[in-house]
C-alpha positions, 0 to 999 in steps of 0.5 A: 214339708211346708213353711219352716220359716220360723225355724230358719235364719229369720225366725219369720214364715216364709210364706203369708199364705196359710196353704204351706202350713202346718209344718209337718212330716213326710216320709218318701219312698226313693224316687229320682227326678229330671235334672231338667224341666222338659224342654221344646225338643223332648216334649216336640220329639214326643208329640212327632213319636205319637203323630200329635201336632203342638197346640195352638198359641191360645191368649199367646200371640202367635208370633210369640209362641211360635217364637218360644217353641222354636228354640230347642232348650227352652221348657215346654209349655203344656197343661196338665193332660199333656204333662201326664201324657208325656211323663206315660210316654216316657215310661213306655219308652224306657219301661221304667216307672215314669210319673209325674211327680207328686207335691212332696216329691217336688219340695223334697227334691228342690230343697235337695233332700229336705234342707232348710233352702228358701230358693232352689238355687245353688246355695238356697239364696238370691244372687244378683248383680247390684241394684241401681235405680233403674236408666233406659240401658241398665237391667241387672242380671242375676247371678245364681237366677233369673232376673227380669233383665235376664230374660230381657237380654236374652230376648233381645239376643234371639230376636224375641218380642217376649220381654220381661215374660221370655222363658229361658234355657233349662240350664242357664243358672247353676242347680240346687246343691241336689244337681236340679236345676231352675226349680225356682223360676222359669215357669211354673211346674205341674204335680200330680195332687188336686189342690187343697189349701187345708191339705196339709192338716191331714196329709198323711206322713207316708208318700202323700199323693194329695187329695183323691178328688178335686177339693177346690174351685178357682175364682172362674169356678175350675177345679184345680191341680197344684203347680210349684215353683214361680213362672217368673222370678226375680232376685230383687222382689223374690218369688219361687220360694220352695214352700209355695203352692199354686193352684192352676186350672189343669187345662190351663182356662183363664176366663169364661170362654174356655180361652187358654193360656199355658206359656208359664207352665211346664214339667219334669217326671221322677221315676219312682224306683228305689233303683237309681236311674241316671239317663244320658247326660244329653237328655236335655 
């Protein structure tokens, strides 16, 4: 687990930050992971089943917030506590040990059972249309991961005003070799762990769970959880490298007045069981 770049073909770190170091061995008990980020359709079923209302827009404008929540197969945007409630509800509904993934589980799955794959695409690399000097009509599309152009084109087709910040369908691009979709883009993913930039120096080898207590304050003084992946990647400048770690306030607060922004954060759940779990193919 951690920045394996020096062992890769370029022999250089993939991450300029120190929080993905040192490289260390992790042993995980068997688990199953959702192939998709939770969709609006599934999350809104959870809300309806529990007599809960979809939260207000926060910093996003109401029209934009309403428009992205109205498309069933886009990722649902939620804070850490909502993510935890959703995974717990799945456990109650199915009688299976559903939970939020740990950071170690997330990276193991993104790297297709721990392989040295840089990004969670079909081949561990970025593919996109050939880049040309941008004109008014030319926005190159990603081929195995979304691009600026992909998001703008989807927004235009669906009458959205979110342009390059548009979320995309959870299965729009090929999965990684393990069969899991969109782990390197299309929204940060919450994990269970509190964020600690120095955690890898003392992380236990067996099933690391992250620090037991908050260890880090963000620039606004908020405790921070870990999010993994990337909000909006682009093949031309990268993003979403499998070892990147990002701290985020679990409430999604972005200023000292308590304003909330969660329009780039979502979740996928795991089942902590040695018995493989396969739900319906229509689980999106």
